[in-house]
N, C-alpha and C positions, 0 to 999 in steps of 0.2 A: 743703227739709225733708229731714233725713237719714232713711234707712230705719230702720224699727224693729228690723231685724235687724243693724244696723251693727256691734253689739257682737261678732258672730261673727268679724269680722276681727281681733280681739284673739288669736285662736287661730292661731298662725303657726309657720313652721319656725325652727329654730335660727338659720339664716343671716339671715332677716328681723328676728328679735328682736335679734340681735347688732348689726345695722345701726341699729335703733332706739335701743339702748343707746349706741352709739358717738355718734350724733347728740345724744342727751340729755346725755351727758358733755361733748361739745364745747360745748354751750349752758350749761354750768355746773350741770347738774342731777345730783342724786344718785340712783344706780340701786340698788334694793333687790332681793333675790332670796330666795325661799323655796321649798319644794317639799314635796310630800306626795301622798297618795292621794285625799283629799277625796271619799270615796265617797258618803256621804249628808250633804250639807251641812246644818249645824245652827248655832245661835247661837254656839257656841264657835269654829267656823271663821270666821264672819263677824267676830267681835270680833278674832281673831287676825290675819286679813288687814287689817282696819282699822288695827290696831296696826303691822303691817309697813309698810303704806303711809304711815303717819304718820312713819316713820323716814327717808323720802326723798321723791323727786319722781316716780319711775317704779317701779311694782312688777311684777316678773316672777315668775310662778308656774311652777315646773317640776312637771308632773303625771305621776306614774307610770302607765305603760300598763297594760292589763289583766293581762298576764303577770306583770309585776313586782308588782302588788298581790296576785295569787294566791300568789306566792312569799312575800311579806312577811306576808299576812294569813290565808292558808290557803284551804281549799276553801269554795265558796260566796261568795267575794268576788273581784272587786268586785260589789256589788249592781247598780251602774249601769256601762255601758261607758264607756270613755275619752272618746268623742266627746260623750256626754251630760255627763259630769262637766266636761269642758273648756268646754262651752257655758254651763253654770250658772256656773262660776267667771268666765267672761268677761263675763257679764251684770252682775257686781258693779262698782259705781263705784270701789272701792278697787283693782281689778285692771287693770293696763294691757296686760299680755301674758301668754298661757298657751303653754307649750311642752310637748308630751307627749314623754316620753322612755322609751326601752327599755334600761335598764341597772339594775344592782343599786343604784347610788347616782347622785346628781346631779353627780358630780365633773367630768365632761366639760362640763356646762352652766355650772358655776361657773368653771371655767378658761377657757372661751370668752367668757362674758359679763362677767367680771371686775367683779362687783357692788361697790359701796361699802360696802353693808351686807348681811350675811347673817343671815337670821332663821329661828329654830327655836323650838319650844315649850320652856318651861322644864322640861319632863320629860326633856330632853336635857342631859347634863352637858357642860360646855364642851369637854373633850377628846374627846367622842363625835361632835361635829358635823362631818360630812363637809364638807370644803372650808374649814373655818375657818383652817387654816394658809395656804391660798392667798390668802384674803381679807385676812387680817392682814399677810401678807408684802408685800402691795401697798399697805399703809397703810389698809386698810378695817377695819371693825369688825364684830363678831358680837353680835347682839341676841337675848336669850332672852325670849320672851313667856309671861307667866303664863297658864296654862290656866283655863278656866271650869269650875268644879267641877260635876260631874254631867252634863257635855255630852260625848259620845263617839259615833262611829259604831258602835263595838262594843256599847255600851249600847242603841242604837237597834235594831240587828239583833237582839239578844237579846230585847228587848221585842217586837219584831214576831214572832219565832218563838214566844214564849210565848203571844201572842194569836192565833197561827196565820195571821198575815198573810203570813208567809214560810215556805216549806217547810224 
């Protein structure tokens, strides 16, 4: 019987995830990549990740580290540390691997992993999606997933502050 914490092995180094992607591709499986902060997981995130996973056979999530989340989202963020965010993502059935990265963009991960499908939210315009040129040049495709109205971490943080649950 597998350990109930086996999902934690999904959080791995870029080298380990690259090897898993290479094995998957050799077996004829399609690799999907997405990235984000995933600070407070909500139904919008879950549906987004399910849609990303449905686009292929293996879903890799690039997770911004704490410093990059602060740079992108501002003071007070992230609410949860990278290790906690990575563990929660790894526990989702849709997610096969999580790689925490420390860079302004995930371009290095995309270039290294060479996904067949790159997924971002529909709030990103096609020309703004980092790595789309790399993926498309290799014959892959970019998928923009519609967001769930009313679901956002920013909204959750604002609500918690109004109700004094957060400082």
